[in-house]
DOROGU-40317 format. One record per residue (C-alpha): x, y, z; residue number from 1. Coordinates in steps of 0.05 Angstrom, whole numbers, plus 5000, padded with zeros to 4 digits. Last residue first. Layout:
BEGIN
<pt><c1>X</c1><c2>Y</c2><c3>Z</c3><seq>NUM</seq></pt>
...
***
This chain:
BEGIN
<pt><c1>3903</c1><c2>8208</c2><c3>9487</c3><seq>224</seq></pt>
<pt><c1>3881</c1><c2>8161</c2><c3>9440</c3><seq>223</seq></pt>
<pt><c1>3951</c1><c2>8129</c2><c3>9425</c3><seq>222</seq></pt>
<pt><c1>3966</c1><c2>8120</c2><c3>9498</c3><seq>221</seq></pt>
<pt><c1>3903</c1><c2>8081</c2><c3>9500</c3><seq>220</seq></pt>
<pt><c1>3913</c1><c2>8043</c2><c3>9444</c3><seq>219</seq></pt>
<pt><c1>3967</c1><c2>8018</c2><c3>9482</c3><seq>218</seq></pt>
<pt><c1>4052</c1><c2>8033</c2><c3>9483</c3><seq>217</seq></pt>
<pt><c1>4051</c1><c2>8103</c2><c3>9445</c3><seq>216</seq></pt>
<pt><c1>4121</c1><c2>8128</c2><c3>9429</c3><seq>215</seq></pt>
<pt><c1>4124</c1><c2>8207</c2><c3>9394</c3><seq>214</seq></pt>
<pt><c1>4154</c1><c2>8203</c2><c3>9326</c3><seq>213</seq></pt>
<pt><c1>4203</c1><c2>8159</c2><c3>9291</c3><seq>212</seq></pt>
<pt><c1>4269</c1><c2>8170</c2><c3>9340</c3><seq>211</seq></pt>
<pt><c1>4259</c1><c2>8088</c2><c3>9349</c3><seq>210</seq></pt>
<pt><c1>4266</c1><c2>8045</c2><c3>9422</c3><seq>209</seq></pt>
<pt><c1>4244</c1><c2>7992</c2><c3>9393</c3><seq>208</seq></pt>
<pt><c1>4194</c1><c2>7955</c2><c3>9449</c3><seq>207</seq></pt>
<pt><c1>4212</c1><c2>7875</c2><c3>9443</c3><seq>206</seq></pt>
<pt><c1>4157</c1><c2>7874</c2><c3>9473</c3><seq>205</seq></pt>
<pt><c1>4086</c1><c2>7898</c2><c3>9448</c3><seq>204</seq></pt>
<pt><c1>4042</c1><c2>7951</c2><c3>9448</c3><seq>203</seq></pt>
<pt><c1>4085</c1><c2>7993</c2><c3>9408</c3><seq>202</seq></pt>
<pt><c1>4053</c1><c2>8049</c2><c3>9367</c3><seq>201</seq></pt>
<pt><c1>4113</c1><c2>8094</c2><c3>9343</c3><seq>200</seq></pt>
<pt><c1>4067</c1><c2>8149</c2><c3>9315</c3><seq>199</seq></pt>
<pt><c1>4076</c1><c2>8204</c2><c3>9277</c3><seq>198</seq></pt>
<pt><c1>4055</c1><c2>8282</c2><c3>9257</c3><seq>197</seq></pt>
<pt><c1>4069</c1><c2>8295</c2><c3>9181</c3><seq>196</seq></pt>
<pt><c1>4119</c1><c2>8351</c2><c3>9174</c3><seq>195</seq></pt>
<pt><c1>4150</c1><c2>8318</c2><c3>9114</c3><seq>194</seq></pt>
<pt><c1>4220</c1><c2>8292</c2><c3>9146</c3><seq>193</seq></pt>
<pt><c1>4182</c1><c2>8267</c2><c3>9214</c3><seq>192</seq></pt>
<pt><c1>4141</c1><c2>8223</c2><c3>9160</c3><seq>191</seq></pt>
<pt><c1>4193</c1><c2>8201</c2><c3>9124</c3><seq>190</seq></pt>
<pt><c1>4226</c1><c2>8186</c2><c3>9184</c3><seq>189</seq></pt>
<pt><c1>4168</c1><c2>8138</c2><c3>9210</c3><seq>188</seq></pt>
<pt><c1>4155</c1><c2>8114</c2><c3>9128</c3><seq>187</seq></pt>
<pt><c1>4224</c1><c2>8066</c2><c3>9142</c3><seq>186</seq></pt>
<pt><c1>4186</c1><c2>8034</c2><c3>9190</c3><seq>185</seq></pt>
<pt><c1>4183</c1><c2>8023</c2><c3>9266</c3><seq>184</seq></pt>
<pt><c1>4118</c1><c2>8017</c2><c3>9284</c3><seq>183</seq></pt>
<pt><c1>4074</c1><c2>8056</c2><c3>9238</c3><seq>182</seq></pt>
<pt><c1>4028</c1><c2>8117</c2><c3>9251</c3><seq>181</seq></pt>
<pt><c1>4019</c1><c2>8171</c2><c3>9201</c3><seq>180</seq></pt>
<pt><c1>3981</c1><c2>8227</c2><c3>9209</c3><seq>179</seq></pt>
<pt><c1>3936</c1><c2>8281</c2><c3>9177</c3><seq>178</seq></pt>
<pt><c1>3953</c1><c2>8240</c2><c3>9107</c3><seq>177</seq></pt>
<pt><c1>3962</c1><c2>8273</c2><c3>9050</c3><seq>176</seq></pt>
<pt><c1>4043</c1><c2>8266</c2><c3>9053</c3><seq>175</seq></pt>
<pt><c1>4052</c1><c2>8212</c2><c3>9079</c3><seq>174</seq></pt>
<pt><c1>3992</c1><c2>8177</c2><c3>9027</c3><seq>173</seq></pt>
<pt><c1>4028</c1><c2>8217</c2><c3>8974</c3><seq>172</seq></pt>
<pt><c1>4101</c1><c2>8180</c2><c3>8992</c3><seq>171</seq></pt>
<pt><c1>4078</c1><c2>8117</c2><c3>8988</c3><seq>170</seq></pt>
<pt><c1>4058</c1><c2>8114</c2><c3>8925</c3><seq>169</seq></pt>
<pt><c1>3989</c1><c2>8083</c2><c3>8891</c3><seq>168</seq></pt>
<pt><c1>3946</c1><c2>8045</c2><c3>8906</c3><seq>167</seq></pt>
<pt><c1>3963</c1><c2>7997</c2><c3>8971</c3><seq>166</seq></pt>
<pt><c1>3894</c1><c2>7987</c2><c3>9002</c3><seq>165</seq></pt>
<pt><c1>3858</c1><c2>7980</c2><c3>9067</c3><seq>164</seq></pt>
<pt><c1>3799</c1><c2>8023</c2><c3>9100</c3><seq>163</seq></pt>
<pt><c1>3770</c1><c2>8028</c2><c3>9160</c3><seq>162</seq></pt>
<pt><c1>3708</c1><c2>8070</c2><c3>9152</c3><seq>161</seq></pt>
<pt><c1>3674</c1><c2>8007</c2><c3>9138</c3><seq>160</seq></pt>
<pt><c1>3695</c1><c2>7979</c2><c3>9194</c3><seq>159</seq></pt>
<pt><c1>3685</c1><c2>7899</c2><c3>9214</c3><seq>158</seq></pt>
<pt><c1>3735</c1><c2>7888</c2><c3>9147</c3><seq>157</seq></pt>
<pt><c1>3798</c1><c2>7902</c2><c3>9178</c3><seq>156</seq></pt>
<pt><c1>3823</c1><c2>7821</c2><c3>9186</c3><seq>155</seq></pt>
<pt><c1>3789</c1><c2>7811</c2><c3>9124</c3><seq>154</seq></pt>
<pt><c1>3819</c1><c2>7869</c2><c3>9074</c3><seq>153</seq></pt>
<pt><c1>3890</c1><c2>7844</c2><c3>9117</c3><seq>152</seq></pt>
<pt><c1>3889</c1><c2>7778</c2><c3>9075</c3><seq>151</seq></pt>
<pt><c1>3865</c1><c2>7816</c2><c3>9018</c3><seq>150</seq></pt>
<pt><c1>3930</c1><c2>7852</c2><c3>9010</c3><seq>149</seq></pt>
<pt><c1>3982</c1><c2>7797</c2><c3>9025</c3><seq>148</seq></pt>
<pt><c1>4039</c1><c2>7828</c2><c3>9044</c3><seq>147</seq></pt>
<pt><c1>4111</c1><c2>7835</c2><c3>9013</c3><seq>146</seq></pt>
<pt><c1>4093</c1><c2>7913</c2><c3>8986</c3><seq>145</seq></pt>
<pt><c1>4075</c1><c2>7935</c2><c3>9066</c3><seq>144</seq></pt>
<pt><c1>3995</c1><c2>7940</c2><c3>9076</c3><seq>143</seq></pt>
<pt><c1>3976</c1><c2>8014</c2><c3>9079</c3><seq>142</seq></pt>
<pt><c1>3919</c1><c2>8018</c2><c3>9121</c3><seq>141</seq></pt>
<pt><c1>3870</c1><c2>8078</c2><c3>9116</c3><seq>140</seq></pt>
<pt><c1>3823</c1><c2>8103</c2><c3>9185</c3><seq>139</seq></pt>
<pt><c1>3782</c1><c2>8145</c2><c3>9149</c3><seq>138</seq></pt>
<pt><c1>3746</c1><c2>8196</c2><c3>9198</c3><seq>137</seq></pt>
<pt><c1>3655</c1><c2>8199</c2><c3>9192</c3><seq>136</seq></pt>
<pt><c1>3663</c1><c2>8147</c2><c3>9249</c3><seq>135</seq></pt>
<pt><c1>3699</c1><c2>8186</c2><c3>9299</c3><seq>134</seq></pt>
<pt><c1>3707</c1><c2>8149</c2><c3>9363</c3><seq>133</seq></pt>
<pt><c1>3688</c1><c2>8087</c2><c3>9335</c3><seq>132</seq></pt>
<pt><c1>3729</c1><c2>8083</c2><c3>9282</c3><seq>131</seq></pt>
<pt><c1>3790</c1><c2>8103</c2><c3>9328</c3><seq>130</seq></pt>
<pt><c1>3776</c1><c2>8045</c2><c3>9377</c3><seq>129</seq></pt>
<pt><c1>3772</c1><c2>8003</c2><c3>9314</c3><seq>128</seq></pt>
<pt><c1>3840</c1><c2>8023</c2><c3>9288</c3><seq>127</seq></pt>
<pt><c1>3868</c1><c2>8016</c2><c3>9361</c3><seq>126</seq></pt>
<pt><c1>3837</c1><c2>7939</c2><c3>9373</c3><seq>125</seq></pt>
<pt><c1>3854</c1><c2>7921</c2><c3>9294</c3><seq>124</seq></pt>
<pt><c1>3924</c1><c2>7946</c2><c3>9302</c3><seq>123</seq></pt>
<pt><c1>3929</c1><c2>7896</c2><c3>9377</c3><seq>122</seq></pt>
<pt><c1>3904</c1><c2>7841</c2><c3>9328</c3><seq>121</seq></pt>
<pt><c1>3959</c1><c2>7851</c2><c3>9286</c3><seq>120</seq></pt>
<pt><c1>4008</c1><c2>7851</c2><c3>9339</c3><seq>119</seq></pt>
<pt><c1>3990</c1><c2>7791</c2><c3>9358</c3><seq>118</seq></pt>
<pt><c1>3991</c1><c2>7761</c2><c3>9288</c3><seq>117</seq></pt>
<pt><c1>4058</c1><c2>7802</c2><c3>9276</c3><seq>116</seq></pt>
<pt><c1>4091</c1><c2>7768</c2><c3>9339</c3><seq>115</seq></pt>
<pt><c1>4069</c1><c2>7709</c2><c3>9311</c3><seq>114</seq></pt>
<pt><c1>4098</c1><c2>7705</c2><c3>9247</c3><seq>113</seq></pt>
<pt><c1>4152</c1><c2>7729</c2><c3>9270</c3><seq>112</seq></pt>
<pt><c1>4166</c1><c2>7660</c2><c3>9314</c3><seq>111</seq></pt>
<pt><c1>4151</c1><c2>7627</c2><c3>9248</c3><seq>110</seq></pt>
<pt><c1>4201</c1><c2>7667</c2><c3>9200</c3><seq>109</seq></pt>
<pt><c1>4261</c1><c2>7654</c2><c3>9265</c3><seq>108</seq></pt>
<pt><c1>4247</c1><c2>7587</c2><c3>9259</c3><seq>107</seq></pt>
<pt><c1>4256</c1><c2>7587</c2><c3>9178</c3><seq>106</seq></pt>
<pt><c1>4320</c1><c2>7619</c2><c3>9196</c3><seq>105</seq></pt>
<pt><c1>4348</c1><c2>7574</c2><c3>9239</c3><seq>104</seq></pt>
<pt><c1>4325</c1><c2>7526</c2><c3>9183</c3><seq>103</seq></pt>
<pt><c1>4374</c1><c2>7561</c2><c3>9138</c3><seq>102</seq></pt>
<pt><c1>4345</c1><c2>7611</c2><c3>9077</c3><seq>101</seq></pt>
<pt><c1>4395</c1><c2>7658</c2><c3>9093</c3><seq>100</seq></pt>
<pt><c1>4446</c1><c2>7608</c2><c3>9095</c3><seq>99</seq></pt>
<pt><c1>4451</c1><c2>7587</c2><c3>9013</c3><seq>98</seq></pt>
<pt><c1>4430</c1><c2>7533</c2><c3>8993</c3><seq>97</seq></pt>
<pt><c1>4414</c1><c2>7582</c2><c3>8934</c3><seq>96</seq></pt>
<pt><c1>4347</c1><c2>7574</c2><c3>8881</c3><seq>95</seq></pt>
<pt><c1>4322</c1><c2>7650</c2><c3>8903</c3><seq>94</seq></pt>
<pt><c1>4256</c1><c2>7622</c2><c3>8872</c3><seq>93</seq></pt>
<pt><c1>4257</c1><c2>7561</c2><c3>8908</c3><seq>92</seq></pt>
<pt><c1>4269</c1><c2>7599</c2><c3>8977</c3><seq>91</seq></pt>
<pt><c1>4223</c1><c2>7649</c2><c3>8972</c3><seq>90</seq></pt>
<pt><c1>4179</c1><c2>7593</c2><c3>8948</c3><seq>89</seq></pt>
<pt><c1>4191</c1><c2>7559</c2><c3>9020</c3><seq>88</seq></pt>
<pt><c1>4184</c1><c2>7621</c2><c3>9067</c3><seq>87</seq></pt>
<pt><c1>4124</c1><c2>7633</c2><c3>9036</c3><seq>86</seq></pt>
<pt><c1>4102</c1><c2>7687</c2><c3>8983</c3><seq>85</seq></pt>
<pt><c1>4046</c1><c2>7747</c2><c3>8992</c3><seq>84</seq></pt>
<pt><c1>4067</c1><c2>7760</c2><c3>9064</c3><seq>83</seq></pt>
<pt><c1>4009</c1><c2>7764</c2><c3>9118</c3><seq>82</seq></pt>
<pt><c1>4040</c1><c2>7725</c2><c3>9169</c3><seq>81</seq></pt>
<pt><c1>4124</c1><c2>7748</c2><c3>9156</c3><seq>80</seq></pt>
<pt><c1>4124</c1><c2>7811</c2><c3>9115</c3><seq>79</seq></pt>
<pt><c1>4084</c1><c2>7851</c2><c3>9159</c3><seq>78</seq></pt>
<pt><c1>4118</c1><c2>7918</c2><c3>9149</c3><seq>77</seq></pt>
<pt><c1>4046</c1><c2>7956</c2><c3>9164</c3><seq>76</seq></pt>
<pt><c1>4030</c1><c2>8035</c2><c3>9145</c3><seq>75</seq></pt>
<pt><c1>3975</c1><c2>8065</c2><c3>9189</c3><seq>74</seq></pt>
<pt><c1>3949</c1><c2>8133</c2><c3>9155</c3><seq>73</seq></pt>
<pt><c1>3890</c1><c2>8171</c2><c3>9195</c3><seq>72</seq></pt>
<pt><c1>3844</c1><c2>8215</c2><c3>9147</c3><seq>71</seq></pt>
<pt><c1>3831</c1><c2>8290</c2><c3>9169</c3><seq>70</seq></pt>
<pt><c1>3827</c1><c2>8317</c2><c3>9097</c3><seq>69</seq></pt>
<pt><c1>3778</c1><c2>8271</c2><c3>9082</c3><seq>68</seq></pt>
<pt><c1>3780</c1><c2>8193</c2><c3>9043</c3><seq>67</seq></pt>
<pt><c1>3770</c1><c2>8216</c2><c3>8974</c3><seq>66</seq></pt>
<pt><c1>3783</c1><c2>8274</c2><c3>8960</c3><seq>65</seq></pt>
<pt><c1>3836</c1><c2>8275</c2><c3>9011</c3><seq>64</seq></pt>
<pt><c1>3865</c1><c2>8231</c2><c3>8955</c3><seq>63</seq></pt>
<pt><c1>3854</c1><c2>8255</c2><c3>8905</c3><seq>62</seq></pt>
<pt><c1>3891</c1><c2>8326</c2><c3>8919</c3><seq>61</seq></pt>
<pt><c1>3954</c1><c2>8283</c2><c3>8932</c3><seq>60</seq></pt>
<pt><c1>4007</c1><c2>8317</c2><c3>8956</c3><seq>59</seq></pt>
<pt><c1>4080</c1><c2>8294</c2><c3>8947</c3><seq>58</seq></pt>
<pt><c1>4104</c1><c2>8361</c2><c3>8902</c3><seq>57</seq></pt>
<pt><c1>4069</c1><c2>8389</c2><c3>8947</c3><seq>56</seq></pt>
<pt><c1>4122</c1><c2>8369</c2><c3>9011</c3><seq>55</seq></pt>
<pt><c1>4179</c1><c2>8393</c2><c3>8982</c3><seq>54</seq></pt>
<pt><c1>4193</c1><c2>8450</c2><c3>9014</c3><seq>53</seq></pt>
<pt><c1>4168</c1><c2>8398</c2><c3>9079</c3><seq>52</seq></pt>
<pt><c1>4241</c1><c2>8364</c2><c3>9058</c3><seq>51</seq></pt>
<pt><c1>4214</c1><c2>8296</c2><c3>9038</c3><seq>50</seq></pt>
<pt><c1>4251</c1><c2>8312</c2><c3>8971</c3><seq>49</seq></pt>
<pt><c1>4328</c1><c2>8303</c2><c3>9008</c3><seq>48</seq></pt>
<pt><c1>4310</c1><c2>8240</c2><c3>9031</c3><seq>47</seq></pt>
<pt><c1>4308</c1><c2>8219</c2><c3>8947</c3><seq>46</seq></pt>
<pt><c1>4394</c1><c2>8235</c2><c3>8958</c3><seq>45</seq></pt>
<pt><c1>4409</c1><c2>8174</c2><c3>9003</c3><seq>44</seq></pt>
<pt><c1>4472</c1><c2>8193</c2><c3>9020</c3><seq>43</seq></pt>
<pt><c1>4535</c1><c2>8158</c2><c3>8988</c3><seq>42</seq></pt>
<pt><c1>4580</c1><c2>8134</c2><c3>9031</c3><seq>41</seq></pt>
<pt><c1>4620</c1><c2>8082</c2><c3>9013</c3><seq>40</seq></pt>
<pt><c1>4628</c1><c2>8011</c2><c3>9047</c3><seq>39</seq></pt>
<pt><c1>4686</c1><c2>7970</c2><c3>8997</c3><seq>38</seq></pt>
<pt><c1>4747</c1><c2>7975</c2><c3>9053</c3><seq>37</seq></pt>
<pt><c1>4705</c1><c2>7929</c2><c3>9093</c3><seq>36</seq></pt>
<pt><c1>4697</c1><c2>7883</c2><c3>9045</c3><seq>35</seq></pt>
<pt><c1>4778</c1><c2>7847</c2><c3>9060</c3><seq>34</seq></pt>
<pt><c1>4766</c1><c2>7854</c2><c3>9131</c3><seq>33</seq></pt>
<pt><c1>4715</c1><c2>7804</c2><c3>9132</c3><seq>32</seq></pt>
<pt><c1>4645</c1><c2>7842</c2><c3>9136</c3><seq>31</seq></pt>
<pt><c1>4600</c1><c2>7856</c2><c3>9195</c3><seq>30</seq></pt>
<pt><c1>4635</c1><c2>7915</c2><c3>9234</c3><seq>29</seq></pt>
<pt><c1>4638</c1><c2>7947</c2><c3>9172</c3><seq>28</seq></pt>
<pt><c1>4556</c1><c2>7952</c2><c3>9157</c3><seq>27</seq></pt>
<pt><c1>4567</c1><c2>7983</c2><c3>9238</c3><seq>26</seq></pt>
<pt><c1>4618</c1><c2>8030</c2><c3>9224</c3><seq>25</seq></pt>
<pt><c1>4592</c1><c2>8056</c2><c3>9160</c3><seq>24</seq></pt>
<pt><c1>4523</c1><c2>8071</c2><c3>9181</c3><seq>23</seq></pt>
<pt><c1>4543</c1><c2>8130</c2><c3>9219</c3><seq>22</seq></pt>
<pt><c1>4581</c1><c2>8166</c2><c3>9166</c3><seq>21</seq></pt>
<pt><c1>4520</c1><c2>8162</c2><c3>9120</c3><seq>20</seq></pt>
<pt><c1>4464</c1><c2>8130</c2><c3>9074</c3><seq>19</seq></pt>
<pt><c1>4513</c1><c2>8062</c2><c3>9055</c3><seq>18</seq></pt>
<pt><c1>4531</c1><c2>8038</c2><c3>8990</c3><seq>17</seq></pt>
<pt><c1>4555</c1><c2>7968</c2><c3>8998</c3><seq>16</seq></pt>
<pt><c1>4611</c1><c2>7949</c2><c3>8946</c3><seq>15</seq></pt>
<pt><c1>4625</c1><c2>7872</c2><c3>8895</c3><seq>14</seq></pt>
<pt><c1>4560</c1><c2>7839</c2><c3>8922</c3><seq>13</seq></pt>
<pt><c1>4542</c1><c2>7764</c2><c3>8946</c3><seq>12</seq></pt>
<pt><c1>4602</c1><c2>7739</c2><c3>8973</c3><seq>11</seq></pt>
<pt><c1>4577</c1><c2>7785</c2><c3>9026</c3><seq>10</seq></pt>
<pt><c1>4494</c1><c2>7755</c2><c3>9033</c3><seq>9</seq></pt>
<pt><c1>4511</c1><c2>7715</c2><c3>9093</c3><seq>8</seq></pt>
<pt><c1>4548</c1><c2>7759</c2><c3>9118</c3><seq>7</seq></pt>
<pt><c1>4511</c1><c2>7823</c2><c3>9123</c3><seq>6</seq></pt>
<pt><c1>4450</c1><c2>7794</c2><c3>9160</c3><seq>5</seq></pt>
<pt><c1>4473</c1><c2>7809</c2><c3>9222</c3><seq>4</seq></pt>
<pt><c1>4468</c1><c2>7896</c2><c3>9199</c3><seq>3</seq></pt>
<pt><c1>4391</c1><c2>7893</c2><c3>9219</c3><seq>2</seq></pt>
<pt><c1>4367</c1><c2>7947</c2><c3>9212</c3><seq>1</seq></pt>
***
């Protein structure tokens, strides 16, 4: 999504593979002339398996038995405020002077942390509203793999029917859920392709014009 990141990492790859013809010129525009010839369209075969006829492959009966056939899935992607590894730990691990870990990037990281904390406040408002309206319906909050699960467990502890878990593969959750709520996340695209209803919850500015589901900018918008 952030094509601007390609420039700093250009020295570290020999070839770049993209999903389709729309992505190719966007990637090339961020690269040096020499590297532009090394951008190849390969498609994404894994996404072919998301077509509705393959949904039974991912459907997990154990999930519906545990959480109910009407559970709502919220997929998270908060890699700054709730990350399991800090910015400086990433920098030390990579052990490079790359501009990927510059002061400018650190400032952006800090700003993103503030945004994510504000966003999670809105998500809690939505989750608790859903939990109150339907006390017998499970709201499953699934953290991104880079997030600290315990931090989020603590955030959502107020309602017993809001469950925070990252167990299993995300596609089984999507195929088994009655609805997916997300914000500008690849799981929104996956859910659309599987035929699972999707809401793009964006209560804060800037609102990303995403095709990943029905846009809702408030808790009231979701509930309606």
